[in-house]
C-alpha positions as CSV (number, residue, x, y, z in Angstrom):
1,M,190.9,69.0,94.6
2,C,192.5,71.8,92.9
3,Q,195.9,73.1,94.7
4,I,196.7,76.5,94.3
5,P,199.6,77.8,96.8
6,E,198.2,78.9,100.3
7,L,194.4,78.3,98.8
8,P,192.8,74.8,97.7
9,Y,189.8,75.0,95.7
10,L,187.1,72.5,94.4
11,S,185.2,72.7,91.1
12,I,181.6,74.1,90.7
13,D,180.4,70.8,89.1
14,A,178.0,72.5,86.8
15,S,176.0,75.7,85.8
16,F,172.4,75.9,84.9
17,V,169.7,78.3,83.8
18,G,166.5,78.2,85.8
19,D,163.1,79.3,84.7
20,G,159.8,80.1,86.5
21,N,158.7,76.7,86.1
22,G,161.3,74.7,88.0
23,K,163.0,73.6,85.2
24,L,166.8,73.7,85.1
25,W,168.8,73.9,81.8
26,N,172.2,72.9,81.5
27,V,175.1,75.3,80.4
28,P,177.3,73.5,78.0
29,D,180.7,74.7,78.3
30,S,182.4,72.5,75.7
31,R,181.7,70.8,72.7
32,A,181.6,67.5,74.1
33,A,179.1,68.9,76.5
34,I,177.1,70.1,73.8
35,F,176.8,66.9,72.2
36,K,175.9,65.1,75.3
37,D,173.4,67.7,76.8
38,K,169.8,65.9,76.0
39,S,167.9,69.3,76.9
40,L,169.3,70.9,73.7
41,T,167.5,69.9,70.5
42,L,169.7,68.8,67.6
43,M,168.9,72.0,65.8
44,E,169.8,74.0,69.2
45,K,173.2,72.0,69.4
46,N,173.8,73.0,65.8
47,Q,173.1,76.6,66.2
48,L,175.2,76.7,69.6
49,M,178.4,75.0,68.0
50,R,178.3,77.2,64.8
51,F,178.3,80.3,67.1
52,F,181.0,79.1,69.1
53,K,182.9,78.2,66.1
54,L,182.4,81.9,65.1
55,V,183.6,83.2,68.3
56,Q,186.9,81.0,68.3
57,G,187.4,82.0,64.7
58,H,187.0,85.7,65.4
59,L,189.3,85.3,68.3
60,A,192.2,83.4,66.3
61,A,191.8,85.9,63.5
62,T,192.1,88.7,66.0
63,V,195.4,87.5,67.5
64,G,196.7,86.6,64.2
65,A,196.1,90.0,63.0
66,G,199.6,91.2,63.9
67,T,201.0,88.8,61.5
68,S,198.5,89.1,58.5
69,G,199.5,90.6,55.3
70,N,201.7,88.0,53.5
71,D,201.7,84.2,54.0
72,G,205.1,83.8,52.3
73,N,203.8,82.9,48.9
74,G,202.8,86.2,47.8
75,N,198.9,85.9,48.9
76,D,197.6,88.4,51.1
77,N,195.8,86.9,54.0
78,D,193.5,90.0,54.8
79,E,190.7,88.5,52.7
80,E,190.6,85.0,54.4
81,E,191.0,86.7,58.0
82,G,188.0,88.7,56.9
83,K,185.8,85.7,56.6
84,T,186.2,84.9,60.1
85,K,186.4,88.2,62.0
86,I,183.3,89.9,63.4
87,S,182.8,93.3,61.8
88,D,183.6,96.4,63.6
89,E,180.0,97.6,63.3
90,D,178.8,94.1,65.0
91,L,181.3,94.5,67.7
92,E,180.0,97.9,68.6
93,R,176.3,96.7,68.5
94,P,174.7,95.6,71.7
95,F,175.6,91.9,72.2
96,V,171.8,90.9,72.5
97,E,171.1,92.6,69.1
98,Y,173.9,90.5,67.7
99,L,172.9,87.3,69.0
100,S,169.2,87.9,67.5
101,K,171.1,88.6,64.1
102,M,172.7,85.4,64.4
103,R,169.1,83.9,64.7
104,L,169.6,82.2,68.0
105,P,166.6,81.5,69.9
106,P,165.5,82.7,73.2
107,K,166.9,79.9,75.3
108,I,170.0,80.2,73.6
109,R,170.7,83.7,74.1
110,S,169.6,83.4,77.8
111,I,172.5,81.0,78.3
112,I,175.0,82.9,76.4
113,L,174.0,86.3,77.9
114,Y,173.2,85.5,81.7
115,A,175.2,82.3,82.3
116,I,178.3,82.7,80.2
117,A,178.8,86.3,79.8
118,M,177.4,86.6,83.4
119,A,175.1,89.9,82.3
120,D,173.6,91.6,85.3
121,Y,170.6,93.5,83.9
122,D,167.7,92.7,81.3
123,Q,169.8,93.3,78.0
124,D,166.6,93.4,76.0
125,D,164.9,96.2,78.0
126,M,167.0,99.6,77.2
127,G,164.8,101.4,79.6
128,V,166.2,99.3,82.9
129,C,169.4,98.0,81.8
130,Q,171.9,99.8,83.6
131,N,174.9,98.0,81.9
132,L,174.4,97.4,78.1
133,L,176.7,94.9,77.1
134,K,178.5,95.3,73.7
135,T,179.5,92.6,71.6
136,K,183.1,93.1,71.8
137,D,182.6,92.9,75.6
138,G,180.4,90.0,75.3
139,I,182.7,88.0,73.0
140,D,185.6,89.0,75.6
141,R,183.6,87.1,78.3
142,L,182.9,84.0,76.4
143,A,186.7,83.8,75.6
144,L,187.5,84.1,79.3
145,Y,184.9,81.5,80.5
146,Q,185.8,79.2,77.5
147,S,189.6,79.4,78.3
148,S,188.5,78.9,82.1
149,V,187.0,75.2,81.4
150,G,189.5,72.6,82.8
151,R,192.3,75.3,83.6
152,F,192.9,73.6,86.8
153,T,193.4,69.9,87.7
154,N,190.2,68.0,88.6
155,A,188.4,71.0,87.7
156,S,186.3,70.3,84.5
157,G,184.3,73.3,84.6
158,A,185.0,77.1,84.4
159,L,183.9,78.0,88.1
160,I,185.8,76.9,91.3
161,Y,185.4,77.8,94.8
162,P,187.8,78.0,97.9
163,I,187.5,75.3,100.5
164,Y,186.3,76.8,103.8
165,G,184.6,79.5,102.2
166,Q,185.3,82.9,100.6
167,G,186.9,83.8,104.3
168,E,190.0,82.0,103.0
169,L,190.9,84.9,100.4
170,P,192.0,87.3,102.6
171,Q,194.0,84.8,104.8
172,A,195.7,83.2,102.0
173,F,196.7,86.6,100.8
174,S,197.9,87.5,104.1
175,R,199.9,84.0,104.6
176,R,201.3,84.3,100.7
177,F,202.4,88.0,101.2
178,A,204.1,87.4,104.6
179,V,206.4,84.7,102.7
180,K,207.4,87.3,100.5
181,G,208.2,89.6,103.3
182,C,205.2,91.9,103.0
183,I,203.1,93.2,106.0
184,Y,199.2,92.7,106.4
185,V,197.9,95.8,108.4
186,L,194.4,95.6,110.0
187,R,192.3,98.7,111.1
188,M,194.3,101.4,109.6
189,P,192.4,103.4,106.9
190,V,194.1,105.1,104.1
191,T,193.0,108.6,104.0
192,A,194.7,110.1,100.8
193,L,197.1,109.1,97.8
194,L,200.5,110.5,97.3
195,M,200.5,112.1,93.8
196,E,203.5,113.6,91.8
197,K,202.9,117.2,91.6
198,D,204.1,117.4,88.3
199,S,203.3,114.5,86.5
200,G,200.1,113.4,88.5
201,S,201.6,110.0,88.7
202,Y,200.6,107.7,91.8
203,K,203.5,107.8,94.4
204,G,202.1,106.3,97.8
205,V,199.5,106.5,100.4
206,R,198.8,108.6,103.6
207,L,197.5,106.5,106.1
208,A,195.0,107.6,109.1
209,S,198.3,107.7,111.5
210,G,199.9,110.3,109.2
211,Q,202.3,107.9,108.0
212,D,203.6,107.9,104.4
213,I,203.8,104.6,102.7
214,F,205.5,104.7,99.2
215,S,204.9,102.0,96.2
216,Q,204.6,101.5,92.8
217,K,201.2,100.4,92.4
218,L,197.9,100.4,94.5
219,V,194.9,98.4,94.1
220,L,191.8,100.4,95.3
221,D,188.3,99.2,96.2
222,P,185.8,100.4,93.7
223,S,183.6,101.9,96.5
224,F,186.2,104.7,97.0
225,T,186.3,107.8,94.9
226,L,189.1,110.6,94.7
227,A,188.5,114.1,95.4
228,S,190.1,116.9,93.8
229,P,193.8,117.0,94.5
230,S,195.2,119.5,97.0
231,T,198.9,120.8,97.0
232,S,201.3,119.6,99.8
233,P,202.2,121.9,102.3
234,S,205.9,121.4,101.4
235,D,207.1,122.3,98.1
236,L,210.2,119.9,98.7
237,L,208.2,117.1,98.7
238,H,207.0,118.0,95.0
239,E,203.6,116.1,95.7
240,S,199.7,116.5,96.0
241,F,197.2,114.8,98.1
242,N,194.1,113.1,96.6
243,F,191.8,112.6,99.5
244,L,189.6,109.5,99.5
245,S,185.9,109.5,100.1
246,T,183.2,107.0,99.7
247,R,181.5,106.6,96.5
248,D,177.7,107.4,96.1
249,V,176.8,103.8,95.3
250,K,173.3,103.4,94.6
251,G,173.1,99.8,93.6
252,K,172.7,97.3,96.1
253,V,173.0,93.4,96.4
254,A,170.6,91.3,98.1
255,R,172.0,88.1,99.6
256,G,170.1,85.3,101.2
257,I,171.3,82.0,102.8
258,C,169.2,78.9,102.3
259,I,169.6,75.4,103.9
260,T,168.2,72.6,101.9
261,R,167.9,68.7,102.7
262,N,169.0,67.8,99.3
263,S,171.0,69.0,96.4
264,L,168.9,70.4,93.3
265,K,170.3,68.0,91.3
266,P,170.8,64.5,92.9
267,D,173.9,63.5,91.2
268,T,175.6,67.0,91.5
269,S,177.0,68.7,95.1
270,N,178.3,72.0,94.1
271,L,176.6,73.9,91.4
272,L,175.2,77.2,90.0
273,V,171.9,78.4,88.9
274,V,171.3,81.5,87.1
275,Y,167.9,83.0,86.7
276,P,167.7,85.6,84.0
277,P,165.6,88.7,84.1
278,Q,161.9,88.2,84.0
279,S,162.4,84.2,84.4
280,L,160.9,84.5,88.1
281,Y,158.3,87.4,87.9
282,P,157.7,90.1,85.5
283,E,159.4,92.9,87.3
284,Q,162.8,90.9,87.8
285,I,165.4,93.3,86.2
286,T,168.4,91.5,87.1
287,S,169.8,88.2,87.1
288,I,169.3,86.1,90.2
289,R,172.4,83.7,90.8
290,A,171.9,80.6,93.3
291,L,175.3,79.0,94.5
292,Q,174.9,75.7,96.0
293,I,177.8,74.3,98.0
294,S,178.1,71.0,100.0
295,G,179.9,69.5,102.8
296,N,182.9,68.7,100.7
297,L,184.0,72.1,100.6
298,A,184.0,72.3,104.7
299,V,181.4,75.3,104.5
300,C,178.8,73.0,106.1
301,P,178.5,69.7,107.9
302,L,178.5,66.5,105.4
303,G,175.2,65.1,104.5
């Protein structure tokens, strides 16, 4: 069990990429996992290892860019650094094009794009892709995934899930913040943001009850949008209101719950399966993710 204050987790044991034939390909998340993976050929293992090494070299060079220039012996490090950094041109190109440029086969590209970088839309079809991933964003997602592997005790993979389900997240939030002297308010909508009249910086919120609450920061749900500001009736307050409204969201998420007799993998209790676009049917333009969780997460009976 992974212990985090107020919220215990368990690790998602493994991730897979599925295809229309019922096969599940393991998602290798470390050097050791790549070599142990029997579903990859020796050539695929070498290609994946070389790509991960390239990414790690680019990240190391990027972090060290601030200290580049001279190594203390009068030698310039920029040339050596340029051998590992990905060019700015490649960073701005679509990630799927860069993977093709690296001559990675379709299977490896699907694993990287949809199971590690977690791309939602078909990256090969510009006509339907509503969120085309650039190389620089793809590299950042790979870095986040790799840095998450083994981050917590007894969580060997990159993914974790809260015991008792996702409903524990708001409960843990309220418990944790109560310890710090904060207040958790239910059924009290925020109707407007209070903004500094001159600078336009955030100042606080106005509740549906008419009460104003001031804070330094605000976390706002992405489903809300800000209307054009209106001036406060009182000039003494030196503030304006940005009224909140619900954003016109056209995208939808379809969810389903299935109860199975057995695990998709006999030796794995909790796992994630990603079905890339067009892997199940030709008209599939988005990824489909199936999360299997078992009784050890206390969201269903054991067995």
